[in-house]
N, C-alpha and C positions, 0 to 999 in steps of 0.2 A: 099449760100449753107451751108447745115447742115453737120456736121461731128458727127459721132458717135464712142465712144471708147468701144462699147459693145463686150464683148466675144461671139463669135458665137457658141463655144462649151463649155458649163459650165465645163465639166470634164477637161478642159485645165487650168482652173484658177490656180490651184497649182503649175503647171509648169511654167505658165508664171510669178507668183510671185516670184518663185526661179530664173528665169531667170533675172528679174528686179533687184533682190538683188545682182546677181552675176555681173550684169553689173554696178551696183551702186559701188560694191566693186573694181572693176577695175578702176573706176574714184577716189577711195580713200575715198568715202563716206562711213558713217556708216550705218547700218540696221535701226538705230533709226532715222536716218534724213528722211527717207522716210516713216517710220510707224507712227512717232509721229507728231502731227501738220499738217499742211498743207505746203508740200514742194513747194519752189518757182517754177514759170514756168521755170526760168533758170535752175534749177536742174532737173526738169522734162525733159526738152529739152536735156540736156546732158545725161541722163539716156536713153531716147528714142532713140536717135542718136547712143549710144553705142550699144544697142539691135538691132537696124537696121543694123549697121556695121557688127556685130558677124552673123546675118542671112545671110547676103549677103556672107559673108567668107564661110560660112558653105555650101551655095547653089553652090559657085564656086568651092569647093573641090568636090561636087557630080559631076559636070561637067567635070572636070580633070579625073576623074574615068572611065568616058565613052568613 
């Protein structure tokens, strides 16, 4: 099975980049850790997990309003 991390809407790239940096900051990471060099897979997983957590929380809030 092949996976792809391509962005389906190119206009979303700046927002996703900001979101990634915010999630990394929540974990105590500096932006330089993600922008320079190749971040470790562990750091990428932590940031990705934080992003998913925040997306789920945001979606749950929309459900509560309904």
